[in-house]
C-alpha positions in Angstrom: 11.4 6.8 -8.2 14.8 7.0 -6.4 14.9 11.0 -4.5 18.2 12.1 -4.5 19.8 13.9 -1.1 21.2 18.1 -1.2 24.6 17.8 -2.7 26.9 19.7 0.2 30.0 20.6 -1.1 33.1 21.7 1.0 35.7 25.1 -0.1 39.4 25.2 1.1 41.8 27.0 -0.2 45.2 28.7 1.3 46.1 31.7 0.2 48.2 33.7 2.2 51.8 31.5 4.1 50.0 31.7 7.1 46.8 29.5 6.9 46.6 25.6 6.9 47.5 23.4 5.0 45.0 21.9 2.0 44.8 18.9 4.5 44.5 21.0 7.4 41.6 22.4 5.9 40.0 19.9 4.3 40.2 17.4 8.0 38.6 20.9 10.0 36.1 21.2 7.7 35.6 17.1 6.8 34.4 17.4 10.6 32.4 20.9 10.7 29.8 18.6 8.3 29.2 16.5 10.4 28.4 18.1 12.9 26.0 19.8 10.7 24.6 16.2 9.3 26.9 16.5 6.3 28.0 13.3 5.6 30.6 12.6 2.3 30.2 16.0 1.3 32.7 17.0 -2.8 35.5 18.5 -2.5 37.1 21.2 -3.9 40.9 22.4 -2.5 42.4 25.5 -4.1 45.7 26.1 -2.9 46.1 30.2 -4.6 42.9 32.3 -4.0 40.5 32.4 -6.8 41.7 28.9 -8.8 39.5 26.4 -10.5 38.6 24.5 -8.2 36.6 27.5 -7.5 35.6 27.5 -11.0 34.5 24.4 -10.6 32.7 24.9 -8.2 30.4 28.1 -8.9 29.4 26.5 -12.3 28.0 23.0 -10.1 26.5 25.7 -8.6 24.7 26.5 -11.7 24.7 23.6 -12.9 21.9 22.3 -9.7 25.1 19.4 -9.5 25.4 21.2 -5.5 22.2 22.6 -2.9 24.5 23.4 -0.2 28.0 24.7 0.2 30.1 24.8 3.6 33.2 26.8 3.9 36.1 28.1 6.7 36.2 32.0 5.7 33.1 33.0 3.8 34.5 32.6 0.9 37.1 35.5 1.3 39.3 36.4 -0.6 36.6 36.5 -3.7 34.1 39.8 -3.4 31.5 37.3 -1.2 28.6 39.5 -2.3 29.1 40.1 -5.0 29.3 36.1 -5.4 26.1 35.3 -3.5 24.1 37.3 -5.4 25.7 35.6 -8.5 24.5 32.4 -7.5 21.1 33.3 -4.8 17.8 32.2 -6.2 19.7 29.3 -7.2 18.2 26.8 -4.5 21.8 27.2 -2.7 22.6 27.8 1.3 26.6 29.4 2.4 27.0 27.9 5.2 30.4 30.1 6.7 32.8 28.3 9.3 34.4 31.7 10.2 31.4 34.1 9.9 29.1 31.5 12.1 26.0 32.5 9.4 23.9 30.2 7.4 23.0 31.6 4.0 18.9 30.3 3.0 
């Protein structure tokens, strides 16, 4: 009988020219994951506001593949409240680096 560790995801996106590059965000979020005690997070990377990586992340959450999402700034610019309501009750938590909050 194997015990699986909860899968952790890192979500990064570049929506505007003044944001850090995907690689800079990736490195920053890897460090954040390590600080939070998570190793080897699954990475979802978008070069636009709400792209295919975000859609895949949502699908993976709905399919029970991801239990924790680490995000640099509370899933902006999407309507994070609406998205969080959609995944509420699915045993997933969201931890925002810049906003300093965690959901249960």
